[in-house]
C-alpha positions, -999 to +999 in steps of 0.1 A: -392+755-420-390+790-434-358+804-446-351+839-459-325+849-484-304+862-455-307+829-437-294+810-467-264+833-472-256+835-435-255+797-432-228+795-458-251+780-485-234+794-516-254+775-541-282+802-543-257+830-545-236+812-572-267+805-593-279+841-589-244+854-600-244+831-630-277+846-641-267+881-633-294+883-606-298+882-569-310+855-545-341+876-538-348+880-575-345+842-580-369+835-552-394+861-566-391+845-601-397+810-586-428+822-568-441+838-600-435+805-618-456+787-593-484+811-598-481+808-636-482+770-634-513+772-612-530+795-637-521+773-666-535+742-647-567+761-640-570+771-677-564+735-689-589+722-663-616+746-675-608+737-711-612+700-702-646+707-685-658+726-716-648+698-739-664+671-717-696+692-716-698+691-754-699+653-754-736+643-757-732+606-754-705+580-755-708+543-759-678+520-755-697+495-775-690+515-807-653+511-804-631+489-825-623+455-813-587+443-809-584+427-843-599+458-861-576+481-841-544+461-850-556+458-886-557+496-889-522+500-876-498+518-899-471+494-909 
């Protein structure tokens, strides 16, 4: 269901208008900021995903056999 800023205000939904007024903004500006934030989050996710891929590509080999066993791990714990 798609609602425009006019639909929200015409249906008596004051929440958006109140929030906008509290921020010295308009409902349309709040919606625009929300959409920008979605885009920013998607860009940040893509950046982190690329960083993860680059990091993983730098790993030549990995062996779980080289890890500490349970006793060694707990013996190294900071107490």
